[in-house]
A tleap script that builds the chain and sets N, CA, C and O, in Angstrom:
source leaprc.protein.ff14SB
mol = sequence {
  NMET ILE THR LEU ASN PRO GLN VAL ALA TRP
  VAL ASP ARG GLY GLU THR ILE TRP LEU LEU
  ASP LEU GLY ALA ALA ASP PRO ARG PRO ILE
  ALA LEU THR GLY SER GLY ALA THR LEU TRP
  ARG LEU LEU PRO CYS ALA SER ALA SER GLU
  LEU ALA ARG ARG VAL GLY LEU ASP PHE GLU
  VAL THR GLU GLU ALA VAL ALA GLY ASP VAL
  ASP GLU PHE VAL GLU SER LEU VAL ARG GLN
  GLY LEU LEU GLN VAL CALA
}
set mol.1.N position { 1.151 10.988 7.595 }
set mol.1.CA position { 0.250 10.004 7.668 }
set mol.1.C position { -0.065 9.487 6.162 }
set mol.1.O position { -0.315 10.208 5.196 }
set mol.2.N position { -0.001 8.174 6.185 }
set mol.2.CA position { -0.137 7.391 4.831 }
set mol.2.C position { -1.700 7.002 4.799 }
set mol.2.O position { -2.125 6.216 5.645 }
set mol.3.N position { -2.513 7.525 3.873 }
set mol.3.CA position { -3.935 7.189 3.816 }
set mol.3.C position { -4.197 6.617 2.420 }
set mol.3.O position { -3.427 6.764 1.471 }
set mol.4.N position { -5.436 5.906 2.381 }
set mol.4.CA position { -5.906 5.445 1.051 }
set mol.4.C position { -6.666 6.783 0.413 }
set mol.4.O position { -7.372 7.555 1.061 }
set mol.5.N position { -6.386 6.871 -0.889 }
set mol.5.CA position { -7.148 7.986 -1.571 }
set mol.5.C position { -8.529 7.688 -1.614 }
set mol.5.O position { -8.914 6.665 -2.181 }
set mol.6.N position { -9.401 8.563 -1.014 }
set mol.6.CA position { -10.870 8.256 -0.915 }
set mol.6.C position { -11.584 7.980 -2.217 }
set mol.6.O position { -12.726 7.519 -2.192 }
set mol.7.N position { -10.956 8.245 -3.369 }
set mol.7.CA position { -11.649 8.004 -4.552 }
set mol.7.C position { -11.271 6.606 -5.192 }
set mol.7.O position { -11.667 6.209 -6.288 }
set mol.8.N position { -10.450 5.940 -4.334 }
set mol.8.CA position { -10.060 4.529 -4.806 }
set mol.8.C position { -10.970 3.596 -4.166 }
set mol.8.O position { -11.165 3.619 -2.951 }
set mol.9.N position { -11.557 2.740 -4.991 }
set mol.9.CA position { -12.467 1.639 -4.505 }
set mol.9.C position { -11.448 0.311 -4.486 }
set mol.9.O position { -10.511 0.175 -5.272 }
set mol.10.N position { -11.762 -0.508 -3.583 }
set mol.10.CA position { -10.764 -1.678 -3.440 }
set mol.10.C position { -11.721 -2.856 -2.846 }
set mol.10.O position { -12.729 -2.698 -2.157 }
set mol.11.N position { -11.186 -3.985 -3.259 }
set mol.11.CA position { -11.821 -5.351 -2.641 }
set mol.11.C position { -10.742 -6.279 -2.452 }
set mol.11.O position { -9.864 -6.449 -3.298 }
set mol.12.N position { -10.796 -6.879 -1.359 }
set mol.12.CA position { -9.831 -7.972 -0.972 }
set mol.12.C position { -10.439 -9.367 -1.337 }
set mol.12.O position { -11.504 -9.752 -0.854 }
set mol.13.N position { -9.710 -10.085 -2.204 }
set mol.13.CA position { -10.374 -11.289 -2.759 }
set mol.13.C position { -9.302 -12.384 -2.518 }
set mol.13.O position { -8.799 -13.037 -3.432 }
set mol.14.N position { -8.987 -12.530 -1.159 }
set mol.14.CA position { -8.056 -13.596 -0.867 }
set mol.14.C position { -6.640 -13.123 -1.027 }
set mol.14.O position { -6.115 -12.263 -0.318 }
set mol.15.N position { -6.089 -13.736 -1.984 }
set mol.15.CA position { -4.612 -13.453 -2.416 }
set mol.15.C position { -4.388 -12.177 -3.266 }
set mol.15.O position { -3.278 -11.721 -3.539 }
set mol.16.N position { -5.489 -11.694 -3.620 }
set mol.16.CA position { -5.435 -10.418 -4.584 }
set mol.16.C position { -6.178 -9.307 -4.035 }
set mol.16.O position { -7.262 -9.518 -3.491 }
set mol.17.N position { -5.682 -8.115 -4.128 }
set mol.17.CA position { -6.418 -7.054 -3.716 }
set mol.17.C position { -6.587 -6.249 -5.018 }
set mol.17.O position { -5.582 -5.961 -5.668 }
set mol.18.N position { -7.804 -5.874 -5.427 }
set mol.18.CA position { -8.196 -5.111 -6.510 }
set mol.18.C position { -8.360 -3.806 -6.297 }
set mol.18.O position { -9.067 -3.511 -5.334 }
set mol.19.N position { -7.861 -2.867 -6.989 }
set mol.19.CA position { -7.954 -1.415 -6.769 }
set mol.19.C position { -8.559 -0.764 -8.043 }
set mol.19.O position { -8.346 -1.248 -9.155 }
set mol.20.N position { -9.287 0.302 -7.862 }
set mol.20.CA position { -9.839 1.091 -9.019 }
set mol.20.C position { -9.863 2.502 -8.570 }
set mol.20.O position { -10.475 2.819 -7.550 }
set mol.21.N position { -9.190 3.398 -9.326 }
set mol.21.CA position { -9.208 4.895 -9.074 }
set mol.21.C position { -10.341 5.395 -9.658 }
set mol.21.O position { -10.295 5.646 -10.862 }
set mol.22.N position { -11.426 5.604 -8.997 }
set mol.22.CA position { -12.683 6.147 -9.562 }
set mol.22.C position { -12.524 7.624 -9.992 }
set mol.22.O position { -13.389 8.129 -10.707 }
set mol.23.N position { -11.492 8.307 -9.597 }
set mol.23.CA position { -11.376 9.823 -10.054 }
set mol.23.C position { -10.271 9.858 -11.251 }
set mol.23.O position { -9.868 10.950 -11.651 }
set mol.24.N position { -9.820 8.725 -11.776 }
set mol.24.CA position { -8.946 8.729 -12.897 }
set mol.24.C position { -9.748 8.890 -14.167 }
set mol.24.O position { -10.871 8.396 -14.262 }
set mol.25.N position { -9.183 9.576 -15.145 }
set mol.25.CA position { -9.830 9.831 -16.464 }
set mol.25.C position { -10.210 8.546 -17.173 }
set mol.25.O position { -11.280 8.390 -17.760 }
set mol.26.N position { -9.267 7.654 -17.076 }
set mol.26.CA position { -9.497 6.271 -17.610 }
set mol.26.C position { -9.086 5.149 -16.694 }
set mol.26.O position { -8.054 4.491 -16.825 }
set mol.27.N position { -10.048 4.984 -15.698 }
set mol.27.CA position { -9.797 3.960 -14.683 }
set mol.27.C position { -9.512 2.646 -15.151 }
set mol.27.O position { -10.285 2.099 -15.938 }
set mol.28.N position { -8.404 2.046 -14.715 }
set mol.28.CA position { -8.088 0.569 -15.034 }
set mol.28.C position { -7.786 -0.091 -13.764 }
set mol.28.O position { -7.076 0.459 -12.921 }
set mol.29.N position { -8.368 -1.406 -13.575 }
set mol.29.CA position { -8.198 -2.114 -12.341 }
set mol.29.C position { -6.643 -2.516 -12.143 }
set mol.29.O position { -5.960 -2.925 -13.083 }
set mol.30.N position { -6.176 -2.367 -10.891 }
set mol.30.CA position { -4.878 -2.712 -10.555 }
set mol.30.C position { -4.969 -3.875 -9.549 }
set mol.30.O position { -5.770 -3.810 -8.616 }
set mol.31.N position { -4.166 -4.934 -9.723 }
set mol.31.CA position { -4.115 -6.022 -8.830 }
set mol.31.C position { -2.832 -5.988 -7.913 }
set mol.31.O position { -1.713 -5.863 -8.411 }
set mol.32.N position { -3.025 -6.098 -6.632 }
set mol.32.CA position { -1.814 -6.259 -5.843 }
set mol.32.C position { -1.894 -7.631 -5.134 }
set mol.32.O position { -2.863 -8.004 -4.472 }
set mol.33.N position { -0.770 -8.336 -5.348 }
set mol.33.CA position { -0.669 -9.671 -4.767 }
set mol.33.C position { 0.611 -9.798 -3.971 }
set mol.33.O position { 1.435 -8.884 -4.019 }
set mol.34.N position { 0.817 -10.843 -3.267 }
set mol.34.CA position { 2.012 -11.069 -2.391 }
set mol.34.C position { 2.362 -9.940 -1.419 }
set mol.34.O position { 1.551 -9.460 -0.626 }
set mol.35.N position { 3.622 -9.560 -1.546 }
set mol.35.CA position { 3.873 -8.520 -0.514 }
set mol.35.C position { 3.057 -7.215 -0.730 }
set mol.35.O position { 2.724 -6.582 0.272 }
set mol.36.N position { 2.731 -6.792 -1.896 }
set mol.36.CA position { 1.928 -5.703 -2.144 }
set mol.36.C position { 0.562 -5.738 -1.471 }
set mol.36.O position { 0.098 -4.758 -0.888 }
set mol.37.N position { -0.002 -6.800 -1.568 }
set mol.37.CA position { -1.375 -7.093 -0.879 }
set mol.37.C position { -1.196 -7.027 0.662 }
set mol.37.O position { -2.078 -6.508 1.346 }
set mol.38.N position { -0.171 -7.497 1.174 }
set mol.38.CA position { 0.133 -7.593 2.568 }
set mol.38.C position { 0.423 -6.070 3.060 }
set mol.38.O position { -0.006 -5.639 4.130 }
set mol.39.N position { 1.144 -5.366 2.216 }
set mol.39.CA position { 1.369 -3.896 2.739 }
set mol.39.C position { 0.039 -3.151 2.708 }
set mol.39.O position { -0.234 -2.368 3.617 }
set mol.40.N position { -0.775 -3.361 1.720 }
set mol.40.CA position { -2.056 -2.698 1.538 }
set mol.40.C position { -2.946 -2.903 2.793 }
set mol.40.O position { -3.600 -2.018 3.343 }
set mol.41.N position { -2.876 -4.121 3.138 }
set mol.41.CA position { -3.644 -4.437 4.307 }
set mol.41.C position { -3.249 -3.860 5.684 }
set mol.41.O position { -4.079 -3.882 6.592 }
set mol.42.N position { -2.104 -3.381 5.865 }
set mol.42.CA position { -1.516 -2.688 7.020 }
set mol.42.C position { -1.732 -1.120 6.877 }
set mol.42.O position { -1.231 -0.378 7.722 }
set mol.43.N position { -2.382 -0.669 5.949 }
set mol.43.CA position { -2.612 0.748 5.767 }
set mol.43.C position { -3.987 0.971 6.396 }
set mol.43.O position { -4.804 0.056 6.501 }
set mol.44.N position { -4.222 2.270 6.827 }
set mol.44.CA position { -3.379 3.471 6.881 }
set mol.44.C position { -2.469 3.266 7.998 }
set mol.44.O position { -2.690 2.400 8.845 }
set mol.45.N position { -1.449 4.035 8.032 }
set mol.45.CA position { -0.421 4.071 9.081 }
set mol.45.C position { 0.161 5.527 9.128 }
set mol.45.O position { -0.070 6.306 8.203 }
set mol.46.N position { 0.914 5.886 10.209 }
set mol.46.CA position { 1.509 7.132 10.407 }
set mol.46.C position { 2.661 7.492 9.451 }
set mol.46.O position { 2.829 8.679 9.173 }
set mol.47.N position { 3.473 6.540 8.923 }
set mol.47.CA position { 4.663 6.846 8.103 }
set mol.47.C position { 5.124 5.509 7.443 }
set mol.47.O position { 4.717 4.410 7.818 }
set mol.48.N position { 5.977 5.699 6.464 }
set mol.48.CA position { 6.559 4.508 5.802 }
set mol.48.C position { 7.350 3.689 6.861 }
set mol.48.O position { 7.321 2.458 6.835 }
set mol.49.N position { 8.070 4.395 7.810 }
set mol.49.CA position { 8.898 3.792 8.861 }
set mol.49.C position { 7.883 2.925 9.735 }
set mol.49.O position { 8.160 1.762 10.029 }
set mol.50.N position { 6.811 3.477 10.098 }
set mol.50.CA position { 5.869 2.718 10.902 }
set mol.50.C position { 5.309 1.432 10.154 }
set mol.50.O position { 5.053 0.374 10.730 }
set mol.51.N position { 5.154 1.661 8.809 }
set mol.51.CA position { 4.623 0.464 7.978 }
set mol.51.C position { 5.771 -0.534 7.958 }
set mol.51.O position { 5.468 -1.724 8.040 }
set mol.52.N position { 7.037 -0.196 7.859 }
set mol.52.CA position { 8.160 -1.091 7.847 }
set mol.52.C position { 8.123 -1.733 9.127 }
set mol.52.O position { 8.222 -2.959 9.164 }
set mol.53.N position { 7.994 -1.066 10.192 }
set mol.53.CA position { 8.047 -1.697 11.587 }
set mol.53.C position { 6.978 -2.766 11.662 }
set mol.53.O position { 7.225 -3.858 12.174 }
set mol.54.N position { 5.778 -2.461 11.151 }
set mol.54.CA position { 4.636 -3.461 11.243 }
set mol.54.C position { 4.939 -4.728 10.446 }
set mol.54.O position { 4.635 -5.841 10.875 }
set mol.55.N position { 5.542 -4.533 9.284 }
set mol.55.CA position { 5.953 -5.581 8.400 }
set mol.55.C position { 7.060 -6.454 9.167 }
set mol.55.O position { 7.091 -7.683 9.107 }
set mol.56.N position { 7.867 -5.755 9.816 }
set mol.56.CA position { 9.015 -6.445 10.599 }
set mol.56.C position { 8.400 -7.316 11.613 }
set mol.56.O position { 8.754 -8.488 11.739 }
set mol.57.N position { 7.438 -6.745 12.378 }
set mol.57.CA position { 6.797 -7.520 13.414 }
set mol.57.C position { 6.068 -8.693 12.989 }
set mol.57.O position { 6.162 -9.743 13.626 }
set mol.58.N position { 5.242 -8.572 11.807 }
set mol.58.CA position { 4.533 -9.581 11.316 }
set mol.58.C position { 5.356 -10.742 10.694 }
set mol.58.O position { 4.959 -11.906 10.729 }
set mol.59.N position { 6.479 -10.373 10.145 }
set mol.59.CA position { 7.227 -11.435 9.417 }
set mol.59.C position { 8.530 -11.657 10.182 }
set mol.59.O position { 9.340 -12.445 9.693 }
set mol.60.N position { 8.790 -11.097 11.231 }
set mol.60.CA position { 9.962 -11.339 12.098 }
set mol.60.C position { 11.283 -11.141 11.380 }
set mol.60.O position { 12.202 -11.960 11.349 }
set mol.61.N position { 11.253 -9.820 10.746 }
set mol.61.CA position { 12.489 -9.344 10.104 }
set mol.61.C position { 12.653 -7.903 10.663 }
set mol.61.O position { 11.719 -7.302 11.193 }
set mol.62.N position { 13.914 -7.383 10.508 }
set mol.62.CA position { 14.121 -6.067 11.003 }
set mol.62.C position { 13.499 -5.019 10.127 }
set mol.62.O position { 13.331 -5.187 8.919 }
set mol.63.N position { 13.152 -3.893 10.800 }
set mol.63.CA position { 12.565 -2.708 9.989 }
set mol.63.C position { 13.604 -2.371 8.929 }
set mol.63.O position { 13.195 -2.176 7.785 }
set mol.64.N position { 14.842 -2.286 9.178 }
set mol.64.CA position { 15.833 -1.945 8.251 }
set mol.64.C position { 15.863 -2.832 7.021 }
set mol.64.O position { 16.181 -2.392 5.917 }
set mol.65.N position { 15.514 -4.128 7.250 }
set mol.65.CA position { 15.678 -5.107 6.147 }
set mol.65.C position { 14.585 -4.829 5.124 }
set mol.65.O position { 14.761 -5.218 3.969 }
set mol.66.N position { 13.357 -4.122 5.493 }
set mol.66.CA position { 12.352 -4.104 4.574 }
set mol.66.C position { 12.127 -2.559 4.224 }
set mol.66.O position { 11.346 -2.247 3.325 }
set mol.67.N position { 12.776 -1.676 4.902 }
set mol.67.CA position { 12.462 -0.219 4.805 }
set mol.67.C position { 12.552 0.261 3.337 }
set mol.67.O position { 11.664 0.960 2.852 }
set mol.68.N position { 13.607 -0.116 2.663 }
set mol.68.CA position { 13.639 0.335 1.174 }
set mol.68.C position { 12.488 -0.221 0.320 }
set mol.68.O position { 11.961 0.517 -0.513 }
set mol.69.N position { 12.103 -1.392 0.475 }
set mol.69.CA position { 11.091 -1.944 -0.334 }
set mol.69.C position { 9.760 -1.170 0.099 }
set mol.69.O position { 9.009 -0.813 -0.809 }
set mol.70.N position { 9.426 -0.892 1.390 }
set mol.70.CA position { 8.259 -0.254 1.819 }
set mol.70.C position { 8.214 1.057 1.234 }
set mol.70.O position { 7.169 1.450 0.716 }
set mol.71.N position { 9.414 1.889 1.272 }
set mol.71.CA position { 9.385 3.158 0.752 }
set mol.71.C position { 9.020 3.185 -0.724 }
set mol.71.O position { 8.230 4.015 -1.173 }
set mol.72.N position { 9.632 2.229 -1.491 }
set mol.72.CA position { 9.375 2.169 -2.847 }
set mol.72.C position { 7.844 1.899 -3.197 }
set mol.72.O position { 7.244 2.532 -4.065 }
set mol.73.N position { 7.289 0.906 -2.437 }
set mol.73.CA position { 5.886 0.596 -2.496 }
set mol.73.C position { 5.077 1.772 -2.213 }
set mol.73.O position { 4.156 1.996 -2.998 }
set mol.74.N position { 5.260 2.588 -1.205 }
set mol.74.CA position { 4.508 3.775 -0.918 }
set mol.74.C position { 4.637 4.792 -1.938 }
set mol.74.O position { 3.629 5.381 -2.328 }
set mol.75.N position { 5.892 5.082 -2.453 }
set mol.75.CA position { 6.139 6.171 -3.438 }
set mol.75.C position { 5.213 5.739 -4.766 }
set mol.75.O position { 4.471 6.518 -5.364 }
set mol.76.N position { 5.417 4.341 -5.094 }
set mol.76.CA position { 4.782 3.889 -6.298 }
set mol.76.C position { 3.271 4.189 -6.305 }
set mol.76.O position { 2.705 4.673 -7.285 }
set mol.77.N position { 2.672 3.882 -5.186 }
set mol.77.CA position { 1.258 3.970 -5.114 }
set mol.77.C position { 0.795 5.479 -4.932 }
set mol.77.O position { -0.340 5.843 -5.239 }
set mol.78.N position { 1.731 6.302 -4.425 }
set mol.78.CA position { 1.480 7.642 -4.384 }
set mol.78.C position { 1.364 8.260 -5.757 }
set mol.78.O position { 0.423 8.987 -6.075 }
set mol.79.N position { 2.450 7.910 -6.622 }
set mol.79.CA position { 2.581 8.384 -7.978 }
set mol.79.C position { 1.455 7.876 -8.772 }
set mol.79.O position { 1.066 8.545 -9.729 }
set mol.80.N position { 0.894 6.765 -8.476 }
set mol.80.CA position { -0.430 6.327 -9.229 }
set mol.80.C position { -1.661 6.871 -8.649 }
set mol.80.O position { -2.739 6.519 -9.129 }
set mol.81.N position { -1.614 7.721 -7.631 }
set mol.81.CA position { -2.825 8.352 -7.212 }
set mol.81.C position { -3.611 7.461 -6.266 }
set mol.81.O position { -4.760 7.791 -5.975 }
set mol.82.N position { -3.048 6.303 -5.740 }
set mol.82.CA position { -3.807 5.341 -5.007 }
set mol.82.C position { -3.701 5.644 -3.477 }
set mol.82.O position { -4.594 5.282 -2.711 }
set mol.83.N position { -2.558 6.336 -3.035 }
set mol.83.CA position { -2.286 6.594 -1.555 }
set mol.83.C position { -2.187 8.159 -1.559 }
set mol.83.O position { -2.036 8.858 -2.560 }
set mol.84.N position { -2.300 8.585 -0.260 }
set mol.84.CA position { -1.968 10.114 -0.014 }
set mol.84.C position { -1.043 10.177 1.182 }
set mol.84.O position { -1.248 9.452 2.155 }
set mol.85.N position { -0.012 11.041 1.133 }
set mol.85.CA position { 0.778 11.182 2.163 }
set mol.85.C position { 0.706 12.624 2.755 }
set mol.85.O position { 0.954 13.561 1.995 }
set mol.86.N position { 0.400 12.856 3.993 }
set mol.86.CA position { 0.210 14.146 4.488 }
set mol.86.C position { 1.219 14.385 5.639 }
set mol.86.O position { 1.236 15.464 6.231 }
savepdb mol mol.pdb
quit
């Protein structure tokens, strides 16, 4: 299951989603735009493959076409402490 870190505050401001890790020693705002904002809005979900499937349905592309980018997105946000994978 991919979930939002409960210590992350976020706000959706139209084309940009602003994130702030309140548990970080030196929190800095992070902006997600474009496809990053789109993916964030589809969370939480069961897995990266489910997220890729949802993107595929929303944008009429195959899951396979977006799977690599979705995996990279999830891994990046996990490394930054913004998402949790259980």
